[in-house]
gemmi code that builds the backbone of each chain (N, CA, C; Angstrom):
import gemmi

chains = {
    "A": [
        ("MET", (0.890, -1.191, 0.129), (-0.031, 0.283, -0.124), (0.676, 1.219, 0.154)),
        ("LYS", (1.875, 1.322, 0.670), (2.725, 2.099, 0.910), (3.608, 2.635, -0.381)),
        ("ARG", (3.708, 1.388, -1.190), (4.407, 1.678, -2.573), (3.470, 2.211, -3.442)),
        ("PHE", (2.228, 1.851, -3.310), (0.833, 2.406, -4.334), (0.677, 3.968, -4.050)),
        ("TYR", (0.767, 4.445, -2.836), (0.492, 5.958, -2.189), (1.777, 6.572, -2.989)),
        ("LEU", (3.165, 5.983, -2.885), (4.083, 6.563, -3.106), (4.473, 6.931, -4.714)),
        ("ILE", (4.121, 5.956, -5.534), (3.815, 5.945, -6.884), (2.708, 6.594, -7.226)),
        ("GLY", (1.731, 6.523, -6.903), (0.912, 7.124, -7.049), (0.515, 8.819, -6.968)),
        ("PHE", (0.893, 8.881, -5.733), (0.999, 10.882, -5.759), (2.334, 11.367, -6.203)),
        ("GLY", (3.216, 10.426, -6.432), (4.498, 11.150, -6.997), (4.065, 11.300, -8.451)),
        ("LEU", (3.475, 10.271, -9.177), (3.379, 10.864, -10.620), (2.002, 11.911, -10.753)),
        ("LEU", (1.157, 11.678, -9.804), (0.207, 12.717, -9.596), (0.875, 13.980, -9.798)),
        ("MET", (1.576, 14.368, -8.615), (2.571, 15.571, -8.590), (3.259, 15.714, -9.915)),
        ("ALA", (3.727, 14.854, -10.475), (4.852, 15.349, -11.454), (3.885, 15.826, -12.893)),
        ("PHE", (3.031, 14.945, -12.902), (1.755, 15.208, -13.910), (1.273, 16.745, -13.605)),
        ("ASP", (0.715, 17.139, -12.662), (0.056, 18.327, -12.227), (1.197, 19.526, -12.484)),
        ("THR", (2.622, 19.081, -12.206), (3.491, 20.031, -12.095), (3.633, 20.497, -13.632)),
        ("LEU", (4.008, 19.214, -14.230), (4.058, 19.445, -15.947), (3.346, 20.388, -16.726)),
        ("ALA", (1.735, 20.380, -16.144), (0.508, 21.048, -16.709), (1.103, 22.490, -16.583)),
        ("GLN", (1.261, 22.694, -15.146), (1.222, 23.938, -14.971), (2.938, 24.778, -15.400)),
        ("LEU", (3.747, 24.012, -15.268), (4.750, 24.503, -15.727), (4.650, 24.822, -17.396)),
        ("SER", (3.844, 23.800, -17.981), (3.664, 23.611, -19.581), (2.728, 25.157, -19.892)),
        ("PHE", (1.889, 25.171, -18.875), (1.144, 26.479, -19.523), (1.838, 27.738, -19.518)),
        ("LYS", (2.724, 27.701, -18.152), (3.516, 28.888, -18.150), (4.297, 29.549, -19.474)),
        ("TRP", (5.109, 28.539, -19.854), (5.919, 28.237, -21.044), (4.993, 28.817, -22.412)),
        ("ALA", (3.964, 27.652, -22.300), (2.949, 28.416, -23.280), (2.385, 29.635, -23.391)),
        ("GLY", (2.389, 30.464, -22.263), (1.897, 31.610, -22.309), (2.883, 32.803, -22.409)),
        ("LEU", (3.966, 32.174, -22.167), (5.345, 33.121, -22.500), (5.608, 33.224, -23.938)),
        ("HIS", (5.671, 32.143, -24.717), (5.673, 32.046, -25.862), (4.523, 32.575, -26.827)),
        ("GLY", (3.686, 32.510, -26.375), (2.379, 32.702, -26.846), (2.173, 34.325, -27.522)),
        ("GLY", (3.343, 35.134, -27.257), (2.848, 36.523, -27.580), (2.147, 37.038, -26.628)),
        ("ASP", (1.513, 38.844, -27.238), (0.417, 39.139, -26.466), (-0.896, 38.120, -26.257)),
        ("PRO", (-1.812, 37.865, -25.320), (-2.725, 37.432, -25.047), (-4.200, 37.794, -25.518)),
        ("THR", (-4.523, 37.934, -26.900), (-5.356, 38.669, -27.791), (-6.788, 37.972, -27.672)),
        ("PHE", (-6.622, 36.687, -26.977), (-7.733, 35.966, -26.998), (-8.510, 35.672, -28.179)),
        ("ASP", (-8.181, 35.697, -29.245), (-8.310, 35.727, -30.514), (-8.097, 34.339, -31.364)),
        ("LEU", (-8.135, 34.170, -32.593), (-7.901, 32.709, -33.478), (-6.607, 32.688, -33.464)),
        ("PRO", (-5.675, 33.941, -33.957), (-4.329, 33.630, -33.906), (-3.562, 33.695, -32.842)),
        ("TRP", (-4.381, 34.168, -31.718), (-3.295, 33.788, -30.291), (-3.472, 32.225, -30.116)),
        ("LEU", (-4.570, 31.936, -30.543), (-4.691, 30.189, -30.338), (-3.566, 29.326, -30.845)),
        ("LEU", (-3.703, 29.923, -32.519), (-2.725, 29.295, -33.411), (-1.090, 29.386, -32.874)),
        ("ARG", (-1.065, 30.607, -32.595), (0.301, 30.784, -32.021), (0.483, 29.678, -31.039)),
        ("VAL", (-0.241, 29.780, -29.950), (0.124, 28.950, -28.802), (-0.035, 27.460, -28.978)),
        ("PHE", (-1.058, 27.190, -30.062), (-0.985, 25.617, -30.302), (0.557, 25.559, -31.216)),
        ("ALA", (1.050, 26.014, -31.779), (2.106, 25.741, -32.736), (3.426, 25.675, -31.780)),
        ("GLN", (3.394, 25.709, -30.507), (4.208, 25.744, -29.822), (4.294, 24.480, -29.187)),
        ("PRO", (5.429, 23.644, -28.685), (5.064, 22.316, -28.152), (4.841, 22.360, -26.676)),
        ("TYR", (4.606, 23.565, -26.056), (4.567, 23.530, -24.421), (3.008, 23.203, -24.239)),
        ("ILE", (2.076, 23.778, -24.870), (0.818, 23.390, -24.822), (0.375, 21.582, -24.877)),
        ("TYR", (1.086, 21.331, -25.303), (1.082, 19.643, -25.686), (1.485, 19.103, -24.362)),
        ("GLY", (2.671, 19.733, -24.043), (2.880, 19.425, -22.022), (1.883, 19.239, -21.318)),
        ("ALA", (1.200, 20.627, -21.222), (0.326, 20.977, -20.503), (-1.180, 19.754, -20.862)),
        ("ILE", (-1.190, 19.425, -22.051), (-2.240, 18.616, -22.193), (-2.203, 17.155, -21.609)),
        ("ILE", (-0.594, 16.663, -21.851), (-0.160, 15.451, -21.181), (-0.210, 15.188, -19.789)),
        ("GLY", (0.211, 16.656, -19.524), (0.053, 16.692, -17.915), (-1.591, 16.680, -17.082)),
        ("TYR", (-2.636, 17.362, -18.169), (-3.927, 16.873, -17.510), (-4.345, 15.429, -17.827)),
        ("ILE", (-4.063, 14.862, -18.541), (-4.389, 13.405, -18.935), (-3.898, 12.636, -18.097)),
        ("GLY", (-2.544, 12.623, -17.956), (-1.852, 11.806, -17.076), (-2.373, 11.890, -15.250)),
        ("ALA", (-2.356, 13.258, -15.002), (-3.021, 13.392, -13.656), (-4.219, 12.856, -13.584)),
        ("PHE", (-5.346, 13.155, -14.490), (-6.645, 12.424, -14.551), (-6.448, 10.650, -14.307)),
        ("PHE", (-5.558, 10.205, -14.886), (-5.658, 8.863, -14.712), (-4.922, 8.446, -13.451)),
        ("SER", (-3.730, 9.354, -13.346), (-3.114, 8.953, -11.879), (-4.395, 8.972, -10.787)),
        ("TRP", (-4.683, 10.141, -10.665), (-5.985, 10.319, -9.785), (-7.126, 9.169, -9.661)),
        ("MET", (-7.784, 8.817, -10.671), (-8.843, 7.450, -10.793), (-8.091, 6.540, -10.131)),
        ("VAL", (-7.057, 6.260, -10.813), (-6.197, 5.040, -9.858), (-6.095, 5.003, -8.540)),
        ("LEU", (-5.947, 6.217, -8.166), (-5.432, 6.591, -6.580), (-6.825, 6.307, -5.832)),
        ("LEU", (-7.898, 7.014, -6.361), (-9.110, 6.992, -5.787), (-9.706, 5.270, -5.534)),
        ("THR", (-9.200, 4.360, -6.642), (-9.602, 3.272, -5.912), (-9.436, 2.598, -4.866)),
        ("ARG", (-8.580, 2.945, -3.892), (-8.322, 2.930, -2.886), (-8.186, 3.850, -2.016)),
        ("ALA", (-7.706, 5.102, -2.235), (-7.416, 5.941, -1.418), (-8.460, 6.737, -0.840)),
        ("PRO", (-8.832, 7.237, 0.324), (-10.271, 7.992, 0.754), (-10.020, 9.518, 0.461)),
        ("VAL", (-10.946, 9.610, -0.391), (-11.201, 11.163, -1.423), (-10.590, 12.502, -0.360)),
        ("GLY", (-11.232, 12.398, 0.800), (-10.743, 13.565, 1.764), (-9.219, 13.883, 1.811)),
        ("PRO", (-8.629, 12.805, 2.557), (-7.177, 13.126, 2.861), (-6.432, 13.076, 1.581)),
        ("ALA", (-7.038, 12.263, 0.305), (-6.096, 12.161, -0.966), (-6.161, 13.623, -1.680)),
        ("PHE", (-7.334, 14.348, -1.684), (-7.706, 15.730, -2.280), (-6.710, 16.843, -1.603)),
        ("ALA", (-6.202, 16.384, 0.056), (-5.636, 17.346, 0.612), (-4.314, 16.813, -0.067)),
        ("ALA", (-3.852, 16.030, -0.031), (-2.433, 15.439, -0.086), (-2.198, 15.883, -1.743)),
        ("SER", (-2.850, 15.708, -2.752), (-2.975, 16.409, -4.149), (-2.112, 17.599, -4.065)),
        ("HIS", (-2.258, 18.540, -3.094), (-1.805, 19.949, -3.095), (-0.209, 20.221, -3.056)),
        ("LEU", (0.485, 18.894, -2.573), (1.833, 18.966, -2.670), (2.362, 19.917, -4.039)),
        ("GLU", (1.557, 19.602, -5.058), (1.542, 20.433, -6.121), (2.184, 21.585, -6.045)),
        ("ILE", (1.173, 22.390, -5.233), (1.669, 23.665, -5.063), (3.362, 23.937, -4.537)),
        ("VAL", (3.793, 23.185, -3.674), (5.029, 23.139, -3.288), (6.273, 23.187, -4.552)),
        ("SER", (5.615, 22.019, -5.164), (6.745, 21.682, -6.485), (6.744, 22.593, -7.333)),
        ("VAL", (5.077, 23.269, -7.794), (5.331, 24.603, -8.743), (5.962, 25.783, -8.193)),
        ("LEU", (5.597, 25.902, -7.130), (6.584, 27.259, -6.492), (7.778, 27.231, -6.452)),
        ("LEU", (8.620, 26.140, -5.855), (9.778, 25.653, -6.039), (10.415, 25.735, -7.710)),
        ("LEU", (10.038, 25.407, -8.431), (10.221, 24.980, -9.979), (9.964, 26.438, -10.644)),
        ("SER", (9.097, 27.150, -10.110), (9.033, 28.385, -10.693), (10.028, 29.188, -10.209)),
        ("ALA", (10.298, 29.274, -9.061), (11.497, 30.080, -8.770), (12.844, 29.748, -9.251)),
        ("TRP", (13.038, 28.597, -9.640), (14.272, 28.331, -10.389), (14.256, 28.459, -11.914)),
        ("LEU", (12.885, 27.866, -12.513), (13.180, 28.207, -13.956), (12.441, 29.437, -14.394)),
        ("PHE", (11.859, 30.289, -13.434), (11.168, 31.593, -14.295), (11.773, 32.826, -13.236)),
        ("GLY", (12.724, 32.513, -12.082), (13.155, 33.336, -11.495), (11.893, 34.005, -10.349)),
        ("GLU", (11.005, 33.476, -10.168), (9.926, 33.841, -9.426), (10.580, 33.755, -8.025)),
        ("ARG", (10.186, 35.271, -7.252), (10.520, 35.336, -5.726), (9.497, 34.744, -4.940)),
        ("LEU", (9.955, 33.792, -4.056), (8.948, 33.410, -3.170), (9.056, 34.018, -1.791)),
        ("THR", (7.994, 34.603, -1.298), (7.758, 34.867, -0.014), (8.005, 34.321, 1.127)),
        ("PRO", (7.995, 35.119, 2.443), (8.315, 34.164, 3.446), (7.071, 33.455, 3.759)),
        ("LEU", (5.931, 34.140, 3.688), (4.680, 33.418, 3.659), (4.412, 32.054, 2.897)),
        ("GLN", (4.712, 32.420, 1.703), (5.047, 31.253, 0.491), (5.576, 30.040, 1.293)),
        ("TRP", (6.867, 30.524, 1.882), (7.823, 29.265, 2.287), (7.106, 28.540, 3.349)),
        ("LEU", (6.335, 29.530, 4.153), (5.791, 28.802, 5.298), (4.919, 28.012, 5.054)),
        ("GLY", (3.715, 28.660, 4.198), (2.747, 27.656, 3.493), (3.549, 26.512, 3.107)),
        ("SER", (4.474, 26.454, 2.121), (4.836, 25.213, 1.752), (5.252, 24.182, 3.010)),
        ("ALA", (5.805, 24.827, 3.933), (6.400, 23.530, 5.093), (4.883, 23.111, 5.597)),
        ("ALA", (3.986, 23.709, 5.652), (2.620, 23.447, 6.266), (2.048, 22.348, 5.459)),
        ("ILE", (2.326, 22.593, 4.371), (1.808, 21.477, 3.178), (2.418, 20.354, 3.535)),
        ("VAL", (3.758, 20.274, 3.524), (4.556, 19.102, 3.418), (4.464, 18.516, 4.917)),
        ("ALA", (4.286, 19.228, 5.874), (4.092, 18.689, 7.131), (2.958, 18.113, 7.227)),
        ("GLY", (1.599, 18.765, 6.552), (0.402, 18.218, 6.665), (0.339, 16.567, 5.823)),
        ("ILE", (1.325, 16.625, 4.577), (1.291, 15.480, 4.064), (2.022, 14.044, 4.910)),
        ("LEU", (3.152, 14.684, 5.847), (3.715, 13.825, 6.758), (2.906, 13.215, 7.521)),
        ("CYS", (1.804, 14.164, 8.123), (0.698, 13.641, 9.188), (-0.277, 12.494, 8.347)),
        ("LEU", (-0.381, 12.965, 7.031), (-1.357, 12.118, 6.650), (-0.786, 10.671, 6.041)),
        ("ALA", (0.207, 10.688, 5.881), (1.509, 9.276, 5.490), (1.617, 8.770, 6.878)),
        ("ARG", (1.528, 9.420, 8.030), (1.807, 8.466, 9.290), (0.769, 8.027, 9.795)),
        ("GLY", (-0.687, 8.545, 9.343), (-1.732, 8.337, 9.640), (-2.330, 7.079, 8.996)),
        ("GLU", (-2.019, 6.913, 7.696), (-1.872, 5.860, 6.786), (-1.102, 4.686, 7.315)),
        ("ALA", (0.211, 4.697, 7.524), (0.985, 3.903, 8.204), (0.547, 3.162, 9.415)),
        ("GLU", (-0.383, 4.142, 10.032), (-0.893, 3.322, 11.644), (-2.148, 2.702, 11.190)),
        ("ALA", (-2.869, 3.142, 10.425), (-4.395, 2.461, 9.800), (-3.730, 1.065, 9.212)),
        ("GLU", (-2.447, 1.109, 8.393), (-2.063, -0.088, 7.923), (-1.630, -1.312, 8.787)),
        ("ALA", (-1.203, -0.630, 9.564), (-0.457, -1.475, 10.725), (-1.653, -2.053, 11.617)),
        ("GLU", (-2.702, -1.155, 11.986), (-3.837, -1.472, 12.596), (-4.793, -2.979, 11.861)),
        ("LEU", (-4.778, -2.729, 10.796), (-5.427, -3.564, 9.930), (-4.662, -5.029, 9.885)),
        ("ALA", (-3.209, -4.945, 9.480), (-2.714, -5.942, 9.662), (-2.437, -6.743, 11.164)),
        ("ASP", (-2.489, -5.880, 12.228), (-2.882, -6.695, 13.289), (-4.131, -7.459, 13.533)),
        ("ALA", (-5.293, -6.984, 12.920), (-6.589, -7.307, 13.313), (-6.709, -8.734, 12.708)),
    ],
    "B": [
        ("MET", (-16.669, 40.870, 0.078), (-17.319, 40.160, -1.417), (-18.385, 40.398, -1.851)),
        ("SER", (-18.430, 40.770, -3.111), (-20.106, 41.193, -3.748), (-20.642, 40.020, -3.863)),
        ("TYR", (-21.890, 40.029, -4.664), (-22.622, 38.939, -4.952), (-22.167, 37.991, -6.063)),
        ("LEU", (-21.498, 38.569, -7.022), (-21.073, 37.570, -8.244), (-19.928, 37.020, -7.509)),
        ("PRO", (-18.811, 37.401, -7.288), (-18.048, 36.782, -6.985), (-18.193, 35.472, -5.872)),
        ("LEU", (-19.293, 36.117, -4.922), (-19.633, 35.001, -4.130), (-20.418, 33.831, -4.696)),
        ("PHE", (-21.349, 34.055, -5.383), (-21.988, 33.208, -6.213), (-21.035, 31.987, -7.147)),
        ("LEU", (-19.810, 32.978, -7.661), (-18.910, 32.271, -8.952), (-18.026, 31.129, -7.527)),
        ("TRP", (-17.725, 31.721, -6.323), (-16.875, 30.904, -5.621), (-18.117, 29.929, -4.870)),
        ("THR", (-18.876, 29.900, -4.576), (-19.858, 28.888, -4.127), (-20.330, 27.773, -5.180)),
        ("SER", (-19.897, 28.297, -6.793), (-20.241, 27.336, -7.667), (-19.219, 26.698, -7.537)),
        ("ASN", (-18.084, 27.536, -7.583), (-16.840, 26.260, -7.784), (-16.768, 25.411, -6.770)),
        ("LEU", (-16.881, 25.566, -5.569), (-16.810, 24.877, -4.594), (-17.780, 23.593, -4.670)),
        ("VAL", (-18.853, 23.827, -4.895), (-19.972, 22.744, -5.488), (-19.337, 22.043, -6.459)),
        ("LEU", (-19.191, 22.461, -7.261), (-18.682, 21.877, -8.623), (-17.428, 20.996, -8.223)),
        ("ASP", (-16.587, 21.680, -7.850), (-15.004, 20.817, -7.337), (-15.608, 19.464, -6.301)),
        ("THR", (-16.488, 19.950, -5.485), (-16.860, 18.624, -4.623), (-17.526, 17.657, -5.160)),
        ("VAL", (-18.494, 18.218, -5.926), (-19.282, 16.997, -6.407), (-18.322, 16.156, -7.512)),
        ("GLY", (-17.799, 17.231, -8.049), (-16.725, 16.543, -9.245), (-15.956, 15.297, -8.773)),
        ("HIS", (-14.981, 15.566, -7.389), (-14.326, 14.573, -6.835), (-15.028, 13.710, -6.357)),
        ("VAL", (-16.497, 13.840, -5.478), (-17.162, 12.936, -5.138), (-17.664, 11.609, -6.481)),
        ("ALA", (-17.898, 12.118, -7.442), (-18.546, 11.614, -8.721), (-17.586, 10.812, -8.864)),
        ("PHE", (-16.042, 10.984, -9.205), (-14.890, 10.305, -9.686), (-14.540, 9.713, -8.650)),
        ("LYS", (-14.655, 9.326, -7.290), (-14.679, 8.568, -6.166), (-15.878, 7.512, -6.154)),
        ("ILE", (-16.890, 7.639, -6.827), (-18.099, 6.821, -6.775), (-17.750, 5.742, -8.322)),
        ("ALA", (-17.237, 6.532, -8.985), (-16.705, 6.262, -10.188), (-15.519, 4.978, -10.073)),
        ("ALA", (-14.600, 5.388, -9.006), (-13.692, 4.593, -9.306), (-13.513, 3.378, -7.902)),
        ("ALA", (-14.193, 3.519, -6.967), (-14.259, 3.143, -5.715), (-14.543, 1.607, -6.330)),
        ("GLY", (-14.131, 0.242, -5.733), (-14.365, -0.966, -5.921), (-13.467, -1.490, -7.216)),
        ("GLY", (-13.016, -0.502, -7.493), (-12.047, -1.174, -9.168), (-10.885, -1.348, -8.916)),
        ("ARG", (-10.149, -2.074, -9.551), (-8.550, -2.545, -9.339), (-7.682, -1.384, -9.754)),
        ("GLU", (-6.454, -1.216, -9.082), (-5.796, -0.235, -9.494), (-4.644, -0.762, -10.463)),
        ("ASP", (-5.268, -1.399, -11.653), (-4.244, -1.867, -12.697), (-4.389, -0.889, -13.765)),
        ("ILE", (-3.577, -1.066, -14.549), (-3.716, -0.491, -16.175), (-3.975, -1.320, -17.235)),
        ("GLU", (-4.938, -1.975, -17.056), (-5.463, -3.027, -18.243), (-6.936, -2.087, -18.786)),
        ("ALA", (-7.138, -2.299, -19.950), (-7.747, -1.330, -20.907), (-9.160, -1.562, -20.263)),
        ("GLN", (-9.505, -3.180, -20.065), (-10.890, -3.318, -19.682), (-11.500, -2.735, -18.236)),
        ("HIS", (-10.333, -2.544, -17.203), (-10.549, -1.625, -16.207), (-11.149, -0.071, -16.606)),
        ("TRP", (-10.696, 0.440, -17.555), (-10.809, 1.829, -17.854), (-12.164, 1.798, -18.601)),
        ("TRP", (-12.550, 0.567, -19.441), (-13.460, 0.810, -20.292), (-15.014, 0.643, -19.222)),
        ("ARG", (-14.647, -0.230, -17.972), (-16.052, -0.508, -17.378), (-16.115, 0.592, -16.777)),
        ("MET", (-14.899, 1.370, -15.975), (-15.020, 2.957, -15.321), (-15.586, 3.804, -16.181)),
        ("ALA", (-15.490, 3.664, -17.625), (-16.158, 4.650, -18.533), (-17.649, 4.461, -18.804)),
        ("ALA", (-17.906, 3.566, -18.551), (-19.214, 3.073, -18.651), (-20.239, 3.599, -17.367)),
        ("GLN", (-19.589, 4.132, -16.645), (-20.538, 4.707, -15.449), (-20.399, 6.056, -15.320)),
        ("PRO", (-21.985, 6.054, -15.430), (-22.337, 7.826, -15.487), (-21.595, 9.014, -14.385)),
        ("TRP", (-21.394, 8.124, -13.124), (-20.683, 8.850, -12.507), (-19.311, 9.780, -12.735)),
        ("LEU", (-18.680, 9.097, -13.787), (-17.288, 9.260, -14.456), (-17.678, 10.664, -15.251)),
        ("TRP", (-18.707, 10.511, -15.743), (-18.988, 11.584, -16.408), (-19.903, 12.858, -16.305)),
        ("VAL", (-20.230, 12.426, -14.881), (-20.522, 13.744, -14.081), (-19.537, 14.466, -13.552)),
        ("GLY", (-18.646, 13.626, -13.122), (-17.199, 14.274, -12.898), (-16.680, 15.187, -13.769)),
        ("ILE", (-16.519, 14.827, -15.114), (-15.806, 15.389, -16.085), (-16.884, 16.768, -16.339)),
        ("GLY", (-18.000, 16.422, -16.379), (-18.825, 17.661, -16.727), (-18.491, 18.555, -15.572)),
        ("CYS", (-18.840, 18.235, -14.278), (-18.524, 19.078, -13.178), (-17.105, 19.739, -13.326)),
        ("PHE", (-16.310, 19.154, -13.997), (-14.804, 20.008, -13.932), (-14.674, 20.925, -15.330)),
        ("VAL", (-15.429, 20.593, -16.172), (-15.690, 21.493, -17.254), (-16.394, 22.821, -17.187)),
        ("LEU", (-17.442, 22.322, -16.147), (-18.089, 23.701, -15.663), (-17.102, 24.687, -14.895)),
        ("GLU", (-16.628, 23.814, -14.067), (-15.453, 24.899, -13.073), (-14.622, 25.299, -13.714)),
        ("PHE", (-14.077, 24.643, -14.616), (-13.091, 25.645, -15.349), (-13.400, 27.010, -15.769)),
        ("VAL", (-14.699, 26.543, -16.545), (-15.538, 28.456, -16.634), (-15.596, 29.161, -15.823)),
        ("VAL", (-16.400, 28.839, -14.436), (-16.567, 29.370, -13.697), (-15.247, 29.785, -12.724)),
        ("TRP", (-14.258, 28.966, -12.854), (-13.012, 29.523, -12.320), (-12.269, 30.629, -13.328)),
        ("LEU", (-12.307, 30.547, -14.539), (-12.044, 31.619, -15.329), (-12.712, 32.902, -14.994)),
        ("ALA", (-14.103, 33.175, -14.784), (-14.802, 34.292, -14.467), (-14.491, 34.533, -13.426)),
        ("PHE", (-14.089, 33.590, -12.425), (-13.965, 34.027, -10.876), (-12.539, 35.406, -10.921)),
        ("LEU", (-11.570, 34.512, -11.740), (-10.235, 35.090, -11.583), (-10.047, 36.548, -12.724)),
        ("THR", (-11.235, 36.533, -13.364), (-11.722, 37.502, -14.044), (-11.857, 38.910, -12.966)),
        ("LEU", (-12.404, 38.834, -11.869), (-13.212, 39.587, -11.131), (-12.094, 39.527, -9.951)),
        ("LEU", (-11.267, 38.663, -9.478), (-10.558, 38.884, -7.933), (-9.229, 38.267, -8.646)),
        ("PRO", (-8.375, 38.662, -8.002), (-6.823, 38.454, -8.133), (-6.548, 36.771, -7.421)),
        ("LEU", (-5.429, 36.097, -8.473), (-5.591, 34.482, -8.395), (-4.856, 34.356, -6.667)),
        ("SER", (-4.270, 35.406, -6.097), (-3.976, 35.065, -4.439), (-5.082, 34.576, -3.646)),
        ("GLU", (-6.230, 35.530, -3.841), (-7.810, 35.392, -3.283), (-8.087, 34.014, -3.500)),
        ("GLY", (-8.451, 33.695, -5.262), (-8.385, 32.566, -5.453), (-7.803, 30.982, -4.633)),
        ("VAL", (-6.605, 31.302, -4.783), (-5.633, 30.144, -3.778), (-6.032, 30.140, -2.184)),
        ("LEU", (-6.492, 31.302, -2.137), (-6.690, 31.228, -0.437), (-8.128, 30.689, -0.278)),
        ("LEU", (-8.852, 31.004, -1.227), (-10.290, 30.138, -0.894), (-10.259, 28.927, -0.785)),
        ("GLY", (-9.628, 28.847, -1.886), (-9.339, 27.307, -2.326), (-9.034, 26.411, -0.865)),
        ("CYS", (-8.515, 26.745, -0.079), (-8.268, 26.015, 1.387), (-9.664, 25.336, 1.805)),
        ("PHE", (-10.637, 25.975, 1.352), (-12.177, 25.218, 1.714), (-12.769, 24.420, 1.151)),
        ("ASN", (-12.293, 24.317, -0.179), (-12.650, 22.946, -0.768), (-12.003, 21.682, -0.173)),
        ("ILE", (-10.721, 22.073, 0.592), (-10.055, 20.779, 1.180), (-10.611, 20.335, 2.498)),
        ("VAL", (-11.398, 21.043, 3.027), (-11.982, 21.305, 4.606), (-13.350, 20.263, 3.961)),
        ("VAL", (-14.071, 20.897, 2.883), (-15.430, 20.546, 2.817), (-15.243, 18.875, 2.299)),
        ("LEU", (-14.277, 18.681, 1.492), (-14.248, 17.445, 0.843), (-13.960, 16.428, 1.957)),
        ("MET", (-13.097, 16.908, 2.685), (-13.085, 16.159, 3.635), (-14.109, 15.633, 4.550)),
        ("LEU", (-15.066, 16.744, 5.046), (-16.184, 16.559, 5.619), (-17.210, 15.486, 5.012)),
        ("ILE", (-17.234, 16.072, 3.497), (-18.147, 15.398, 2.760), (-17.793, 13.723, 2.531)),
        ("GLY", (-16.318, 13.370, 2.287), (-15.517, 11.909, 2.525), (-16.486, 11.394, 3.508)),
        ("ARG", (-16.363, 11.825, 4.754), (-16.723, 11.240, 5.969), (-18.358, 11.121, 5.900)),
        ("TRP", (-18.862, 11.553, 5.504), (-20.375, 11.572, 5.505), (-21.186, 10.554, 4.505)),
        ("ARG", (-20.587, 10.776, 3.300), (-20.674, 9.835, 1.822), (-19.862, 8.793, 1.973)),
        ("PHE", (-18.578, 8.446, 2.333), (-17.853, 7.219, 2.105), (-17.255, 6.743, 3.321)),
        ("GLN", (-18.405, 7.087, 4.701), (-18.146, 6.836, 5.992), (-16.128, 6.828, 6.001)),
        ("GLU", (-15.765, 7.852, 5.832), (-14.128, 7.750, 5.631), (-13.886, 8.250, 7.161)),
        ("LYS", (-12.643, 7.377, 7.739), (-12.385, 7.778, 9.209), (-11.460, 9.123, 9.342)),
        ("LEU", (-12.105, 9.952, 10.358), (-11.379, 11.412, 10.711), (-10.657, 10.966, 12.204)),
        ("THR", (-9.294, 10.108, 11.663), (-8.211, 10.342, 12.742), (-7.501, 11.297, 13.581)),
        ("PRO", (-7.165, 11.417, 14.391), (-6.236, 12.526, 14.724), (-5.130, 12.841, 13.391)),
        ("TRP", (-4.703, 11.902, 13.231), (-3.301, 11.943, 11.945), (-4.029, 12.828, 10.887)),
        ("ARG", (-5.209, 12.438, 10.556), (-5.547, 12.852, 9.323), (-6.143, 13.982, 9.192)),
        ("VAL", (-7.158, 14.457, 10.476), (-7.705, 15.833, 10.800), (-6.307, 17.109, 11.001)),
        ("ALA", (-5.330, 16.382, 11.378), (-4.002, 17.327, 11.398), (-3.496, 17.663, 10.180)),
        ("GLY", (-3.272, 16.543, 9.625), (-2.827, 16.649, 8.468), (-3.657, 17.599, 7.196)),
        ("VAL", (-4.796, 17.416, 7.453), (-5.794, 18.327, 6.299), (-5.721, 19.242, 6.919)),
        ("ALA", (-5.709, 19.815, 7.935), (-5.785, 21.195, 8.636), (-4.223, 21.722, 8.216)),
        ("LEU", (-3.157, 20.950, 8.350), (-2.199, 21.665, 7.936), (-1.954, 22.083, 6.600)),
        ("ILE", (-2.597, 21.102, 5.583), (-2.718, 21.515, 4.347), (-3.570, 22.489, 3.906)),
        ("ALA", (-4.567, 22.862, 4.697), (-5.552, 23.790, 4.320), (-4.759, 24.797, 4.591)),
        ("CYS", (-3.958, 25.153, 5.895), (-3.629, 26.263, 6.266), (-2.296, 26.601, 5.460)),
        ("GLY", (-1.668, 25.759, 4.873), (-0.652, 26.071, 4.272), (-0.933, 26.546, 2.867)),
        ("VAL", (-2.267, 26.135, 2.072), (-2.573, 26.833, 1.040), (-3.104, 27.964, 1.466)),
        ("ALA", (-3.825, 28.250, 2.131), (-4.029, 29.677, 2.712), (-2.888, 30.632, 2.810)),
        ("LEU", (-1.894, 30.137, 3.395), (-0.471, 31.121, 3.883), (0.186, 31.276, 2.186)),
        ("VAL", (-0.038, 30.235, 1.510), (0.795, 30.589, 0.071), (-0.199, 31.467, -0.669)),
        ("GLY", (-1.467, 31.587, -0.734), (-2.371, 32.402, -0.937), (-2.238, 33.920, -0.651)),
        ("LEU", (-2.075, 33.924, 0.598), (-1.718, 35.102, 1.330), (-0.109, 35.818, 1.035)),
        ("GLY", (0.508, 35.119, 0.866), (1.817, 35.382, 0.361), (2.188, 35.925, -0.825)),
        ("ARG", (0.926, 35.645, -1.585), (1.321, 36.109, -3.166), (1.664, 37.973, -3.530)),
    ],
}
model = gemmi.Model(1)
for chain_id, residues in chains.items():
    chain = gemmi.Chain(chain_id)
    for i, (resn, *xyz) in enumerate(residues, 1):
        res = gemmi.Residue()
        res.name, res.seqid = resn, gemmi.SeqId(i, " ")
        for name, pos in zip(("N", "CA", "C"), xyz):
            atom = gemmi.Atom()
            atom.name, atom.element = name, gemmi.Element(name[0])
            atom.pos, atom.b_iso = gemmi.Position(*pos), 0.0
            res.add_atom(atom)
        chain.add_residue(res)
    model.add_chain(chain)
structure = gemmi.Structure()
structure.add_model(model)
structure.setup_entities()
């Protein structure tokens, strides 16, 4: 089960992050956002938007596989780990500055994921003992 | 917050919650394999399409919401979705609210709010 969650949430985070970063790249390379057909054609002429589409499709399938076993409430909360990966990669790739509150928020999200992981490990151990 | 953003935010909350609950119903009891048969069985369930419909609508609602309010406020309000979905999971699927789970979900919701405030 531990392996299932590790791989599942790892893939979900990777696909979600790929989608967000690809959207940013697509926006940067699409020129002025005029929201008309030429702008759409410019966006779709770049490879980045396809990264976003692959990200969304991959995230959908990862999420559906996770939901076969994972409880939806904690799983949905855990899926927000993507915020941390996107923030860190945005700072590295796009030079975006992270504020102290964002660092604090990221630390709280990671701490929350660790709590959820601990809870699942204990629940699994209880199930094995029963 | 005036009425239109409030309406859009509430719609987003409802669509997000119903979408995830519908996905959970469609996926629950399935096997976590990657066989095509498993996915076809899932695709035959109306709940999967209810979920997809909710997320298509949510995309439009979210877009409208972000034209009225900054993204930071959108992210900040996103922490409510986390708490609501945990409570709905308890009510609809009898998911246990163990101390570790409650602490984890609370920390993540606070973290999302802080990231929103920090923009």
